[in-house]
C-alpha positions in Angstrom: 109.3 -12.7 -148.7 109.4 -12.2 -152.4 108.0 -15.7 -152.9 104.9 -14.8 -150.9 103.6 -13.0 -154.0 103.0 -14.0 -157.6 101.7 -11.7 -160.4 98.4 -13.6 -160.6 96.3 -10.7 -159.4 97.1 -8.6 -162.5 96.0 -11.4 -164.8 92.3 -10.9 -164.1 92.4 -7.4 -165.7 93.8 -8.7 -169.0 90.9 -10.7 -170.4 88.3 -13.3 -169.6 90.7 -16.0 -170.8 93.4 -14.7 -168.5 91.0 -14.5 -165.6 89.9 -18.1 -166.2 93.6 -19.2 -166.3 94.2 -17.4 -163.0 91.2 -19.2 -161.4 92.3 -22.6 -162.8 95.8 -22.1 -161.6 94.7 -21.2 -158.0 92.3 -24.1 -157.9 95.0 -26.6 -158.9 97.5 -25.0 -156.5 95.0 -25.5 -153.7 94.4 -29.1 -154.6 98.2 -29.8 -154.7 98.4 -28.4 -151.1 95.8 -30.7 -149.8 96.9 -33.8 -147.7 96.1 -37.2 -149.1 92.6 -38.5 -148.4 92.1 -41.2 -145.8 90.0 -44.3 -146.1 86.3 -44.2 -145.0 87.0 -46.3 -141.9 89.0 -43.3 -140.6 92.3 -45.1 -140.6 95.4 -43.2 -141.6 96.3 -45.6 -144.4 96.4 -44.1 -147.9 96.1 -45.8 -151.3 99.6 -44.9 -152.4 99.2 -45.8 -156.0 96.0 -43.9 -156.4 97.4 -40.9 -154.6 100.5 -41.0 -156.8 98.3 -41.0 -159.9 96.1 -38.2 -158.6 99.1 -36.1 -157.7 100.9 -36.7 -161.0 97.8 -35.6 -163.0 97.5 -32.5 -160.9 101.1 -31.5 -161.5 100.7 -32.1 -165.2 97.6 -29.9 -165.3 99.3 -27.3 -163.1 102.3 -27.2 -165.5 100.0 -26.9 -168.6 98.2 -23.9 -167.1 101.5 -22.3 -166.1 102.6 -22.7 -169.8 99.3 -21.1 -171.0 99.9 -18.1 -168.7 103.4 -17.7 -170.1 101.9 -17.1 -173.5 100.3 -13.9 -172.3 102.2 -10.7 -173.0 104.6 -9.7 -170.1 104.1 -13.1 -168.4 106.7 -15.1 -170.3 108.8 -15.6 -167.2 105.8 -16.5 -164.9 107.2 -18.5 -162.0 110.6 -18.8 -163.8 113.8 -17.2 -162.6 114.5 -13.9 -164.4 117.1 -13.8 -167.2 120.4 -12.1 -166.4 119.5 -9.5 -169.1 116.4 -8.7 -167.1 118.4 -8.3 -163.9 120.8 -5.9 -165.7 117.8 -3.8 -166.7 117.4 -3.0 -163.0 120.7 -1.1 -163.2 119.5 1.3 -165.9 119.5 4.2 -163.5 122.8 3.4 -161.9 125.0 0.3 -161.2 124.0 -2.2 -158.5 126.6 -3.4 -156.1 125.9 -6.8 -154.6 127.8 -7.5 -151.4 128.3 -11.3 -150.7 129.7 -12.7 -147.6 130.9 -16.3 -146.9 133.2 -18.0 -144.5 135.9 -18.2 -147.1 135.7 -14.8 -148.8 133.7 -11.6 -149.1 133.1 -10.1 -152.5 131.5 -7.1 -154.2 129.9 -7.6 -157.6 129.2 -4.5 -159.7 126.3 -5.0 -162.1 126.1 -2.2 -164.7 123.3 -1.7 -167.2 125.0 -2.9 -170.4 128.5 -4.0 -169.5 129.7 -7.3 -168.0 129.7 -7.6 -164.1 132.9 -6.9 -162.2 133.9 -8.9 -159.2 136.0 -7.4 -156.4 137.6 -9.4 -153.6 137.1 -7.4 -150.3 139.8 -7.4 -147.6 137.5 -8.8 -144.9 135.6 -11.9 -144.0 132.4 -13.0 -142.2 134.1 -13.0 -138.7 135.4 -9.5 -139.2 132.0 -8.3 -140.5 130.2 -9.8 -137.5 132.7 -8.0 -135.2 132.2 -4.7 -137.0 128.4 -5.0 -136.7 128.7 -5.5 -132.9 131.2 -2.6 -132.7 128.6 -0.4 -134.6 125.8 -1.3 -132.2 128.0 -0.5 -129.2 129.1 2.8 -130.8 125.5 3.8 -131.4 124.7 3.4 -127.7 127.5 5.7 -126.6 126.8 9.4 -126.1 128.8 12.0 -128.1 131.7 13.8 -126.3 131.2 17.4 -125.0 132.6 18.5 -128.4 130.0 16.5 -130.2 132.5 13.8 -131.4 131.5 10.2 -131.6 134.9 8.6 -131.6 133.7 4.9 -131.5 131.3 5.5 -134.3 133.8 7.2 -136.5 136.2 4.3 -135.9 133.6 1.9 -137.2 132.8 4.0 -140.3 136.5 4.3 -141.1 136.9 0.6 -141.0 133.8 0.1 -143.1 135.3 2.5 -145.7 138.7 0.8 -145.8 137.4 -2.8 -145.9 134.2 -2.6 -147.9 133.3 0.7 -149.6 136.6 2.1 -150.8 137.5 -1.0 -152.8 134.2 -0.6 -154.6 134.5 3.1 -155.2 137.9 2.5 -156.7 136.2 0.4 -159.4 133.1 2.5 -160.0 134.6 5.1 -162.3 133.9 3.3 -165.5 130.2 2.7 -164.5 129.0 5.7 -162.7 129.8 9.4 -162.9 130.6 11.3 -159.7 127.4 12.5 -158.0 125.2 9.9 -159.6 123.1 7.2 -157.9 124.3 3.7 -157.0 122.3 0.8 -155.6 123.6 -1.4 -152.7 122.2 -4.9 -152.6 123.8 -6.3 -149.3 123.6 -9.8 -148.0 124.5 -11.4 -144.7 126.2 -9.1 -142.2 126.4 -6.3 -144.8 122.7 -5.8 -144.2 123.5 -4.2 -140.8 126.1 -1.7 -141.9 125.5 2.0 -142.9 127.4 1.7 -146.2 126.3 5.2 -147.3 128.0 6.8 -144.2 131.4 5.2 -144.7 134.3 7.5 -145.0 137.8 8.6 -143.6 136.4 11.3 -141.3 139.5 13.4 -141.2 140.5 16.8 -142.6 140.2 16.6 -146.5 139.3 12.9 -146.1 137.2 11.0 -148.6 133.7 9.6 -148.0 131.1 7.8 -150.1 128.6 10.6 -149.6 131.0 13.0 -151.4 131.1 10.9 -154.5 127.8 9.0 -155.0 124.2 9.0 -153.8 123.4 5.7 -152.2 120.1 3.7 -152.2 119.5 0.2 -151.1 117.5 -2.8 -152.4 116.9 -6.1 -150.7 117.1 -7.9 -154.1 117.5 -7.3 -157.8 114.0 -8.6 -158.4 112.6 -6.2 -155.9 114.3 -3.4 -157.8 112.9 -4.7 -161.1 109.3 -4.7 -159.6 109.8 -1.2 -158.3 110.7 0.0 -161.8 107.3 -0.9 -163.2 105.4 2.3 -163.9 101.7 2.9 -163.2 99.4 5.7 -164.2 100.0 8.7 -162.0 97.1 10.5 -160.3 96.8 14.2 -161.0 96.4 14.8 -157.3 98.8 12.8 -155.0 97.0 11.1 -152.1 99.4 11.6 -149.1 98.6 10.2 -145.7 100.5 11.2 -142.6 99.9 8.7 -139.8 101.1 9.5 -136.3 100.6 7.9 -132.9 102.0 9.6 -129.9 100.5 7.2 -127.2 100.1 3.7 -128.5 98.5 0.8 -126.5 100.7 -0.1 -123.5 103.0 2.9 -123.8 104.2 4.6 -120.6 105.0 8.0 -122.1 103.9 10.3 -124.9 105.9 11.0 -128.1 105.7 14.8 -128.0 107.3 15.2 -131.4 104.5 13.4 -133.4 102.0 16.3 -133.9 104.6 19.0 -134.7 106.3 16.6 -137.1 103.1 15.9 -139.1 102.3 19.6 -139.1 105.8 20.3 -140.4 105.3 17.8 -143.3 102.0 19.5 -144.2 103.7 22.9 -144.4 106.5 21.6 -146.6 104.3 19.7 -149.1 102.6 21.5 -152.1 99.1 22.6 -151.4 95.9 21.1 -153.0 95.1 20.1 -155.6 98.7 18.9 -156.2 98.7 17.0 -152.9 95.6 15.6 -151.2 96.8 15.5 -147.6 95.2 13.3 -144.9 96.4 13.5 -141.3 95.6 10.6 -138.9 96.7 11.0 -135.3 95.9 10.3 -131.6 92.7 8.3 -131.0 92.0 8.1 -134.8 95.3 6.3 -135.5 94.1 2.8 -134.8 95.2 -0.3 -136.7 92.1 -0.5 -138.9 92.3 3.2 -139.7 96.0 2.9 -140.6 95.3 -0.1 -142.8 92.6 1.9 -144.7 95.1 4.8 -145.1 97.7 2.4 -146.4 95.2 1.1 -148.9 93.9 4.4 -150.1 97.0 6.6 -150.2 100.0 6.1 -152.4 102.4 8.4 -150.5 102.8 7.8 -146.8 104.6 9.3 -143.7 104.6 7.3 -140.4 105.5 9.0 -137.1 105.2 6.6 -134.2 106.9 3.9 -132.2 108.4 1.1 -134.2 109.4 -2.2 -132.8 111.6 -5.0 -134.2 110.7 -8.5 -133.0 113.7 -10.7 -133.4 112.0 -13.9 -132.3 109.2 -13.5 -134.7 110.1 -10.8 -137.3 106.6 -10.8 -138.9 105.4 -9.4 -135.5 107.6 -6.3 -136.0 105.2 -3.4 -136.0 104.2 0.2 -136.0 102.4 0.8 -132.7 98.9 2.2 -133.1 96.4 3.4 -130.4 94.7 0.0 -130.0 96.8 -2.8 -131.7 100.1 -3.0 -133.5 100.2 -2.6 -137.3 102.4 -5.6 -137.9 104.8 -6.6 -140.7 102.5 -9.5 -141.4 99.6 -7.1 -141.9 101.6 -5.1 -144.4 102.9 -8.0 -146.4 99.4 -9.3 -147.0 98.5 -6.0 -148.8 98.9 -5.1 -152.4 100.7 -1.8 -152.4 102.0 -2.1 -156.0 100.8 1.3 -157.0 102.3 3.0 -154.0 105.2 5.4 -154.6 106.8 6.4 -151.3 106.9 5.9 -147.5 108.9 7.8 -144.9 109.2 5.8 -141.7 109.9 8.2 -138.8 110.1 5.4 -136.3 113.0 3.6 -134.6 114.8 0.6 -136.2 112.5 0.3 -139.2 115.3 -1.1 -141.4 117.0 -3.4 -138.9 117.1 -7.1 -139.4 118.0 -10.0 -137.1 121.7 -10.9 -136.5 120.7 -14.6 -136.1 119.3 -14.6 -139.7 121.5 -12.1 -141.5 120.5 -13.3 -145.0 116.8 -12.8 -144.4 115.8 -9.2 -145.0 112.8 -9.1 -142.7 112.0 -5.6 -141.3 109.3 -2.9 -141.7 111.0 -1.0 -144.5 111.6 -4.2 -146.5 108.1 -5.4 -145.8 106.6 -2.2 -147.3 108.8 -2.6 -150.4 108.0 -6.2 -150.9 104.3 -5.3 -150.6 104.9 -2.9 -153.5 106.0 0.5 -152.2 108.6 1.8 -154.6 110.6 4.1 -152.3 111.0 3.7 -148.5 113.1 5.8 -146.1 113.9 3.9 -142.9 116.2 3.9 -139.9 119.0 1.6 -138.8 118.9 2.5 -135.1 117.1 4.6 -132.5 116.9 8.3 -133.3 116.3 11.4 -131.1 113.4 13.7 -131.7 115.7 16.6 -132.6 117.4 14.5 -135.2 114.1 13.4 -136.7 112.8 16.9 -136.9 115.9 18.1 -138.7 115.9 15.2 -141.1 112.2 15.6 -141.9 112.6 19.3 -142.6 115.7 18.9 -144.8 114.3 15.9 -146.7 110.9 17.4 -147.6 112.5 20.8 -148.5 114.6 19.1 -151.1 111.8 16.7 -152.0 109.5 19.6 -153.0 112.0 22.3 -154.0 110.9 22.8 -157.5 107.5 23.3 -159.2 107.5 19.9 -160.9 108.0 18.2 -157.6 107.1 14.7 -158.6 109.5 14.7 -161.5 112.2 16.2 -159.3 111.7 13.4 -156.8 112.0 10.8 -159.5 115.3 12.3 -160.7 116.9 12.8 -157.3 115.4 9.9 -155.4 114.2 7.5 -158.1 111.0 5.6 -157.8 112.8 2.4 -157.1 114.7 3.7 -154.2 113.9 1.1 -151.6 114.9 1.2 -148.0 117.3 4.1 -147.9 118.4 3.7 -144.3 119.2 7.0 -142.5 122.0 7.6 -140.1 121.1 9.6 -137.0 
């Protein structure tokens, strides 16, 4: 998904020369995408030599324009892979832990800001991870015991701690102080596991949440893009979008209206926050798209669906039509700061393609939103209400609420999947 976007749009604001280069680059790219021309007699034959010459010249022109673009300040790596030093810069607010799975081995690579990376061999493999993911999904579907215990879920989280998280935590001491933020960058089956919830779950037992604050990023380059700062508006445009009865639904989500009213009571009053509430018959696809475009802080409360056969059709369900992942990825949300996704399974990928992070939370981040809170599984209304209240209370607990958020939940905090 990251390759669906290039930084071309920002070129046109630099200068007339930059805008001309942008237009020339797009024109050449379009010409390179065209199929070879056929003869006038409508046969399918092509003059191979002439076509080869035409294509070669286009490629040469395309490369020359790309080189010219790289001479512009901040565009030196245009369409080139980032340098490792650039990737390390993404870890300036806390180390990044890449989790890599293969048939032969599973490893964690800790990437600190200034030091060399550290590789850790994990005591698991792809087959065990796949089994753990299935056990997790089964455990989530089981009701808690009369005492409130979820034995099957606790068993999974213990195994996750022993096989994945604890070996990493053992090696984090030299890179991150206790209580600081770390960034998980999972791949393959690691994408489906609630790493932040791993622990021993016994009396005086250890857990990750006791030691570090976890955030997630789908890639290092996504985290780098999220670090880019933009001018902040003196009044934060915040849209709360809720849909309690989407098209085709057989029942009403009774929690939507109370949840959005709760968010309003917990946010700072105008002029600090300019609050817009869109619900019921007003919460259509087109209205939601306008709210996405015009507001840099967002809260969704609605049905969410994950389409495993066609992930880009995963969607937030509005009153008339779904607001799909494809709709979102076609938007430029690079100035957007935050989105809270109070909908089911907004950070769930497809087990058939575990290396492709394609879900609603990731889609919003790839479109440019810096911080996204999503869900790994279906959640109850009561759990959501409690989570929303606790989250926004902490979110707005001090007078300098924006600065507080940047410190406690940095602007590059992508899909922080929530357990519940």
